[in-house]
SEMI-653360 format. One record per residue: y, z, x of N, C-alpha, C in turn. Coordinates in steps of 0.1 Angstrom, whole numbers, plus 2048, in hexadecimal, padded with zeros to 3 digits. Last residue first. Layout:
N
YZXYZXYZX;...
***
This chain:
206
90623E9008FD2488FC9042518F1;91722C90C9102279009082328F9;91F23692492923791992223390C;90A23093690C23E93191523F925;90F21593990221A93390422992D;92721594592620E939919212931;92222095F929229954927222946;90021D96C90E21896991521F95E;8EF23697E8EF22E9728FE22A96F;8EE2349A28F323A9958F323098A;8E522B9BA8DD2279AF8E122F9A2;8F321D9D68F62259CA8EF2219BE;8EE20D9EC8E52189E98E82219DE;8FE1F79EF9032049F58F92119F2;8F61E19E38F41E19F18F81EE9F8;8EA1D39C78EF1E09CC8EC1E29DA;8F51B39BA8EC1BA9C48F21C89C7;8FA1B09978FE1AF9A58F51B89AE;8F619F9798F11AA9828F41A6990;90719C95C90619796A9021A1973;90C1A99449001A19458FE19B953;9211BB9449241AD9409181A3941;9211D494D91B1D294091F1C493C;9271D99689311D795E92E1D6950;9101DA9769191E59789231E496D;8F11D39768FC1CF96E9061D996E;8E11D29968E61DA98B8F01D2983;8C61D09AB8D01C89A48D41CF997;8B71D49CB8BC1DA9BE8C71D29B8;89D1C79DC8AA1C49D78AC1CC9CB;88B1C99F988D1D09EC89B1CD9E8;8761B4A0A8841B7A088851BC9FA;85A1B4A208601B6A1386F1B9A14;854199A398561A7A3585D1A8A27;85217FA3E846186A3A848194A35;86A178A49867173A3B85A17AA35;868183A61872188A5886F184A4A;854174A6E852183A6B85C188A61;86215CA6F85615DA6785316BA64;877163A8187A15FA7386E160A6A;866167A9786E171A9287216FA84;85A14EA9D852159A9885A165A92;86412FA9686B13BA9A862146A95;85B117A8B85511BA9885B129A9D;85410BA6C85C114A73856119A80;8440FCA5C8490F5A688530FEA70;83C10DA47832109A52838103A5F;84C128A3D84D119A3E844116A4A;844144A2784313DA3484512EA33;859154A1284E14BA1284F143A1F;863176A10866168A14859160A15;86218B9F585C188A0285F178A04;86D1A79E286E1989E68681979F3;8701BB9C786A1BA9D58681AB9D8;88B1C79B58821BC9B887E1BD9C6;8981DA99A8941DA9A888A1CE9AB;8B31D79838A51D39878A31D8996;8C61E59688C41E19758B51DE977;8CB1EA94D8D71EA9568D31E6964;8C31E992B8C01E49388CC1E4941;8BD2029148C71FA91A8C41F6928;8A921490C8A82069088B21FD90D;8B222B9188B222B9098B121C905;8B621A9348B922792F8BA224920;8A320794C8A92099408AC21793D;8981F196589E1FE9628A61FE956;87B1E19708861E096788B1EE964;86E1D398E8701E098687C1DF97E;8571BD99A8641BE9938631CC98D;8491AC9B784A1B89AE8581BA9A8;84D1939C18401989BF83F1A59B7;85F1769C68601849BF8521889BC;8631639E385A1669D785E1749D2;8751489F18711569F186A1589E4;87D12EA0987A1329FC8751419FD;894137A2488B12DA1E887133A10;8A214BA2C8A713FA3389C134A2E;89E164A238A2159A1A8A614EA20;898177A3688D173A2D891166A25;8B117EA408A9174A4789D16FA3F;8CC186A318BF186A2C8B717BA34;8E8198A338E0190A3B8D1191A37;903197A1C8F519DA1F8ED193A28;919189A1791B197A1B90E19DA1E;913171A0C918171A1A91A17FA1F;8F516A9FD9001739FD906175A0B;8EC1479FB8E91559FF8F715D9FE;8E312F9E48EF1359EB8EC1439EE;8CA1299DD8D411E9DE8E01239E6;8A91319E48B71369E48C012B9E6;88E12A9D08951269DC8A312B9DA;87213F9C687F1399C48831339D1;8541499B385A1449C086713D9BD;8431649A884C1599A38541569B0;82F17999C82E1709A78371639A4;82E19C99483318E99182F18599E;8291BA9848261B39908291A498C;8411D397A83A1C79778351C1984;84C1F196B8481E997783F1DE973;86720295F85C1FA95A8581F1965;87622095D87321596786620E963;88F22F94C88222A94A88021E954;8A224B9538A123C956892238955;8B42649458A525F9478A6250948;8D02729568C926894C8BB265950;8E82899578DC28695D8D427E952;90C28695B9002869538F428395B;92528496791B28E96B90E28F964;93326E95E93627B95892C28695D;91725696192525A96192826795A;8F926297090125896990F25D969;8DB2659838E826A9808F025F979;8B92669778C42609808D226697B;89726C9768A52729738AF26D97C;87F25396B88725B976893261970;86024B95F86D25095C872257968;84C22D95F84F23996385D23E95F;83221695783F21A95584022995A;81F1FA96682020896083020A95E;81A1DC9638131E696C8131F4966;81A1BC95581D1CA9548141D395C;8231A19638171A79618191B6960;83818595A83719296082919995B;84016F94C83A16E95A83917A962;84B17593583F16F93483816D942;86417F93D85A18893884C182938;87016E95B87017194C865179948;87B17C979871174972872177963;89A17A98889218498088817C978;8AD16C99589F16D99B896177994;8C416E9868BC1619858AF16298C;8D018798A8C618697F8BE17897E;8E518599C8D71869A18CC186997;8FC16A9928F71789938E9178996;90615199790015498A8FC163987;9101509B191814A9A691314F999;8FD15E9BF90C1619C191315C9B6;8E41539BA8E71629B48F61649B6;8D71389B28E413B9B98E91499B4;8B71289B68C01329B08CC1359B9;89E1139AC8A91159B58B311E9AE;87A1189AA8871199A389311B9AD;8650FE9B986A10C9B787810C9AF;8600E39BB85A0EA9B085E0F89AE;86E0D69CE8610DC9D28590E29C7;8850CF9C287B0C49C586E0CA9CA;88B0EB9AB88E0E29B78830D89B8;8960F398B88B0F099388F0E799F;8B010C9848AC0FD9858A00FC98E;8AE12A9718AF12497D8AA11497C;8C31319568B612D95A8B7125967;8D714F9568D61419568C813C95B;8D916A9418D216694D8D115694D;8E417792C8ED16F9348E7169940;8D418991E8D517C9188DE172920;8BE19F9238C819992D8CB18B929;8B11BE9188B61B09158BE1AC920;8911D19198A01CF9198A41C1917;8771DA91987B1CE92188A1CC922;8631F591C8701F09188741E5920;83F1F091A84B1F59218571EF91B;8261E791382E1EF90883B1F590F;8141CC91681F1D291B8271DA911;7F01CF9117FD1C990D8081D1915;7D81D092D7DD1D391F7EA1CD91D;7D11CD9467CE1C193E7D31C492F;7E71D89607E01DB9547DD1CE94D;7E31D99847EA1D49787E11D596C;7DE1F79967DA1E99937DF1E5985;7E821199B7F12069997EB1F8999;7CE2209A27DB2229A87E32169A7;7B621D9957B82159A07C62169A6;7B722D97F7AD23198A7AF229996;7CB2229707CC2309757C3233980;7BF20996B7CB20B9737CD218979;7A921095B7A72099687B320B971;7B62199457AF22394C7AC21D95B;7D82099437C920A93F7C3214948;7F62169387EF2119447E0213940;81121F92C8072169267FE20F931;82023E92781C23493281122B92C;82E25191A82824691182323B91B;83926392B82F26892282725D91B;84025A94D84425893E83725C936;84127296683A26896083F266952;85D27A97985327E97284C27296B;87228499586A27A98E861280985;88928C9A488529399787D28998F;89626E9B389227D9B488F2819A6;89024F9C58932579B988F2669BB;8842439DA8932439D889824B9CD;8692479D786F24E9E287F24D9E1;8642349C38632429C086A24B9CB;86621C9D187021F9C786F22F9C4;85121E9E485E21D9E98692219DD;83B2209D383E22A9DC84C22A9E2;83C2079C583E2149BE84221F9C8;8361F59DA8441F49D48462029CC;81D1FD9E08271FE9EA8341FE9E4;8101F69C880F2039CC81B2069D6;8151DA9C681B1E49BC81B1F19C0;8051D19DB8141CF9DC81B1DA9D2;7ED1D59D17F01DD9DC7FF1DC9DE;7ED1C19BD7ED1CF9B87F11D99C4;7ED1AA9CC7F81AD9C37F91BB9BF;7D41AC9D67DF1AD9DF7EB1B09D8;
***
């Protein structure tokens, strides 16, 4: 099931990008290539980037990590490297500052990490997050090894005592969240305007 999710996530991500080409050093096993995105048993050779300012979520009484993305930045829901299963990497051409066209390395992982939301974003209506939610797919975005963003595929986790079928259906749907470090300060904020341009601070480092 996790592998099917990866296929869906990849299709959505690829549709949002133009001028796509495969990375020449993709590290995916033969079985992955034949099975269209099944997770590889080999080692992860993708670029992981760095994010030294991510606070560690606290564990709730239910055992889930409790996160407050408004206070700490949305990177608090990014699972650590040891909790990711490498799937594949691809290269996309994105626009950057000064009219540059940049090669963005997209490294995809299958994950299964559950969280509880402590404080929702008042500007975004997320019915999925009226209860716990799970990160199932993670895509890491880098330029020349510099990490500037993530895409996450999230799904709300059903609550057995909920009698509202509409809320249950909302939790069962996928929510795609793009989070970028726009200022280069290590704090990732949600991209809600559809702007996927590479941040200027990344471009200026080249």
